[in-house]
C-alpha positions in Angstrom: 14.4 -5.3 19.9 10.7 -5.4 19.8 8.7 -8.9 19.4 8.7 -10.7 16.0 6.0 -13.2 15.0 8.2 -16.0 13.4 6.5 -17.1 10.2 7.5 -20.9 9.4 8.3 -20.1 5.8 10.0 -16.8 6.3 9.4 -13.4 5.0 11.3 -10.6 3.4 9.5 -7.3 3.5 10.1 -4.5 1.0 9.4 -1.0 -0.1 10.2 2.1 -2.0 10.0 5.8 -1.8 11.3 9.2 -2.6 10.4 12.6 -1.4 8.5 11.2 1.6 8.8 14.0 4.1 7.4 16.2 1.4 4.5 14.0 0.8 4.0 13.5 4.7 3.5 10.0 4.5 4.3 7.9 7.7 6.9 5.4 6.1 8.6 4.4 9.5 4.8 3.2 10.7 4.5 1.7 7.2 7.6 -0.5 7.6 7.3 -1.1 11.4 3.7 -2.5 10.9 4.9 -5.3 8.9 8.4 -5.9 10.3 7.0 -8.3 13.2 6.4 -10.9 10.4 9.7 -10.4 8.5 13.0 -12.0 8.8 14.5 -9.5 6.3 13.6 -6.1 5.0 14.4 -4.2 1.8 13.8 -0.5 1.2 14.6 1.1 -2.4 15.4 4.6 -1.4 15.1 7.0 -4.3 17.5 10.0 -4.6 15.2 12.7 -3.1 15.0 16.6 -2.2 14.3 15.9 1.4 15.5 13.8 4.2 13.8 10.4 3.0 17.2 8.5 2.9 18.1 10.0 6.4 14.8 8.7 7.5 15.3 5.1 6.3 18.8 5.2 7.7 17.6 5.7 11.1 15.0 3.6 11.0 17.5 0.8 10.0 19.5 1.3 13.1 16.5 2.0 15.6 17.2 -0.1 19.0 13.6 -1.3 19.0 13.2 -3.2 15.7 12.4 -6.8 15.8 15.2 -7.4 12.9 18.9 -6.6 13.4 20.2 -3.6 11.3 22.2 -6.2 9.1 18.7 -7.7 7.9 17.4 -4.3 6.9 18.7 -3.6 3.4 18.6 0.0 2.0 19.0 -0.1 -1.9 19.8 3.5 -3.2 18.3 4.4 -6.6 17.6 7.1 -9.1 14.3 7.4 -10.6 14.2 7.6 -14.2 12.1 10.4 -16.0 9.0 8.7 -16.7 5.9 10.8 -16.7 3.0 8.7 -17.8 0.3 6.5 -15.8 2.5 6.4 -12.9 4.7 4.0 -14.6 7.8 5.0 -12.9 6.3 3.8 -9.3 6.1 0.3 -10.9 9.8 0.6 -12.1 11.0 1.5 -8.8 8.9 -0.9 -6.7 10.3 -3.6 -8.9 13.8 -2.6 -8.2 13.0 -3.2 -4.1 11.1 -6.7 -5.5 14.1 -7.8 -7.2 16.5 -7.1 -4.2 14.0 -8.9 -2.0 14.0 -11.8 -4.4 17.9 -12.3 -4.1 17.4 -12.1 -0.3 14.6 -14.7 -0.4 16.9 -17.0 -2.6 19.9 -16.7 -0.4 18.0 -17.2 2.7 15.2 -19.7 1.7 12.3 -17.4 2.3 8.8 -18.1 0.8 7.2 -14.7 1.1 7.5 -11.2 0.1 5.6 -8.7 2.0 5.0 -5.6 0.0 4.1 -2.4 1.7 4.0 1.2 0.2 5.0 4.4 2.5 1.4 5.4 3.2 0.1 1.9 3.9 -0.2 0.5 7.5 -1.1 -2.9 8.8 -3.3 -2.9 11.8 -1.7 -5.3 14.9 -4.8 -6.9 15.2 -4.4 -8.6 11.7 -0.9 -9.8 12.2 -1.8 -13.4 13.6 -4.2 -13.5 10.7 -1.5 -12.8 8.1 0.8 -15.2 9.9 -1.7 -17.8 9.7 -2.5 -17.2 6.0 1.3 -17.3 5.1 1.8 -20.6 7.1 -1.3 -22.1 5.8 -0.8 -21.2 1.8 3.2 -21.5 1.8 2.8 -25.5 0.7 0.2 -24.6 -2.0 2.6 -23.7 -4.7 -0.3 -22.5 -7.0 -1.0 -19.7 -4.7 1.1 -16.8 -5.7 -0.3 -13.7 -3.7 -2.5 -13.1 -0.7 -4.8 -10.3 -0.8 -5.8 -7.6 1.9 -9.2 -5.4 2.4 -8.3 -1.8 2.1 -9.5 1.3 3.9 -8.8 4.5 1.9 -8.9 7.5 4.3 -9.5 10.9 2.6 -8.5 14.4 4.0 -8.7 13.1 7.5 -8.8 9.9 9.7 -12.5 9.7 10.3 -13.2 9.4 6.6 -12.9 6.7 3.9 -13.9 6.6 0.2 -15.9 3.2 0.0 -15.7 3.7 -3.9 -12.0 3.3 -4.3 -10.5 -0.2 -5.1 -11.3 -2.6 -2.2 -8.7 -5.3 -2.3 -5.1 -5.6 -3.4 -2.2 -8.5 -2.9 0.5 -7.2 -0.4 2.0 -10.7 0.3 3.7 -12.5 -2.8 5.4 -15.9 -3.4 9.1 -15.0 -4.0 10.6 -17.0 -7.0 7.1 -16.9 -9.1 8.5 -14.3 -11.3 5.9 -12.0 -10.2 6.3 -8.2 -11.1 4.9 -5.1 -9.7 2.1 -3.9 -12.3 0.7 -0.3 -13.5 1.4 2.5 -10.8 2.7 0.1 -8.4 -0.8 -0.7 -6.9 0.3 -4.5 -6.8 1.7 -7.5 -8.1 0.8 -9.4 -11.4 1.7 -12.6 -13.2 3.1 -11.6 -16.8 3.5 -15.2 -17.6 -0.1 -16.0 -16.9 -1.6 -18.3 -19.4 -5.1 -16.7 -19.6 -3.5 -13.2 -20.1 -6.7 -11.7 -18.2 -5.7 -8.5 -17.1 -2.3 -9.5 -17.7 -2.2 -11.5 -14.8 -2.9 -8.8 -12.5 -3.4 -10.4 -9.2 -5.3 -7.6 -7.7 -8.3 -7.8 -10.2 -9.5 -11.2 -9.8 -8.9 -14.5 -7.8 -7.7 -16.1 -11.1 -8.2 -19.6 -10.3 -6.4 -20.5 -7.2 -3.6 -18.1 -7.7 -4.9 -15.6 -5.2 -6.3 -16.2 -1.5 -7.3 -13.8 1.3 -4.1 -13.2 3.8 -5.5 -15.7 6.2 -6.1 -19.5 6.9 -9.1 -20.8 5.2 -11.0 -21.1 8.4 -10.7 -17.3 9.4 -13.7 -15.3 8.5 -12.0 -11.9 9.2 -10.0 -10.0 6.4 -6.6 -8.7 7.1 -6.7 -5.0 6.4 -4.5 -2.3 4.6 -4.9 1.3 6.1 -4.0 3.9 3.2 -3.5 7.2 4.5 -2.1 8.9 1.4 -4.9 11.1 1.1 -5.1 12.3 4.3 -4.4 15.8 3.8 -4.8 19.5 4.4 -6.2 21.6 1.6 -2.5 22.9 0.9 -1.0 19.4 1.2 -3.5 17.8 -1.0 -2.9 20.5 -3.7 1.1 19.6 -3.2 0.2 16.2 -3.9 -1.8 16.5 -6.8 0.9 18.3 -8.5 3.2 15.3 -8.1 0.6 12.9 -9.1 0.1 15.2 -12.4 3.7 14.9 -13.1 4.0 11.3 -12.6 1.1 10.1 -14.3 0.2 12.8 -16.9 3.5 15.1 -17.1 3.5 14.8 -20.9 0.0 16.0 -21.5 -2.1 19.0 -21.7 -3.4 20.8 -18.7 -7.0 20.1 -20.2 -6.4 16.5 -20.3 -4.5 16.4 -17.1 -7.3 18.0 -15.3 -9.6 15.5 -17.1 -8.0 12.4 -16.1 -7.5 13.9 -12.6 -11.2 14.0 -11.8 -11.8 10.8 -13.5 -8.9 8.9 -11.5 -9.3 10.4 -7.9 -12.6 12.5 -8.1 -13.0 15.6 -6.3 -12.2 14.8 -2.7 -13.2 18.0 -1.2 -16.6 18.2 -3.1 -17.2 14.5 -2.4 -16.2 14.7 1.3 -20.1 15.2 2.5 -21.0 11.8 1.0 -17.9 9.8 2.0 -18.2 7.1 5.0 -17.4 7.8 8.5 -15.0 5.2 10.0 -15.6 3.9 13.4 -13.3 1.1 14.0 -9.8 1.5 15.5 -6.5 2.6 13.9 -3.4 0.7 14.1 -1.3 1.8 17.5 1.5 3.4 15.6 -0.5 6.0 13.9 -1.6 7.4 17.0 0.5 10.6 17.0 -0.3 11.3 13.5 -4.0 10.9 14.2 -3.8 13.2 17.2 -1.9 16.0 15.2 -4.4 16.0 12.4 -8.3 17.7 12.9 -11.1 16.5 11.0 -11.2 18.1 7.9 -14.9 19.6 8.4 -18.2 18.8 10.3 -20.9 17.6 7.9 -24.3 16.2 8.2 -25.3 12.3 8.0 -24.5 11.4 4.3 -27.8 9.3 4.2 -29.5 12.8 4.5 -27.7 14.1 1.6 -29.3 13.8 -2.0 -25.9 13.6 -3.6 -25.0 10.3 -1.6 -27.9 8.6 -3.5 -27.1 10.0 -6.7 -23.6 8.3 -6.3 -25.0 4.9 -5.3 -26.8 5.3 -8.4 -24.0 5.9 -10.8 -21.3 3.5 -8.8 -23.5 1.4 -6.7 -23.4 1.0 -2.9 -20.0 -0.1 -1.4 -20.5 0.5 2.1 
């Protein structure tokens, strides 16, 4: 087994998914990236039209995991036919969360580490996250630890700085948290102020949310979000899935309007997006080697459309 970074308070990781191969998501890398911090892991595997369940089973029994297979729990689920606002994703994420809560209660674990199938944690950030988990474990008021986001678009060299910048991925178990919205992150339905329905990802909200690091750390732990790294054909296929899960009951005209509003026009906006110059997680090396840059474009600072975007939405990097 590979090395595990023991967290004093104990951690149960969890994730969910279906049709992962069709979506070309790096699910093994996603899970592996958090396992060094986990004592247990739960995966809610939805009934799929591809080999998703088989991939998770193989991962569970891999010889080099930092936890034994008996601590890797697979929960098989069937997704309901919910086709509005991505709600089905939260439903399935909460199935994984519920199973993780059961493990945490039985084993006396403090934290849950939520990771989606297209997200990977950088190995350089694991000590940072461990320090945050250990520091905030005794502060019961802290319910979630949040991460900084890099959203990659079309290739591994390009990020969209206008997507959301932070989200919680570490949650205090036993706090009656739920995954909200389209499964982007956890919230507190019992929050007394009801600000954003207690959505932890939106605001610090008193002292309920802290960064995934000890207070003396200046760096921020990061989530590398790769779900939109696609070829043109793969992007079209993903949009078909998104349209069904988010707007399956709406007219074609309304689907198109909402798609443009929520995701923008990735290909058209590609020339004004930011080039990424930092390192990627080592787990993603083969994926990066096998995916070419989408296009060669001039420096965005020479593009008038970039300044129009800044005027509309502000400069975010």
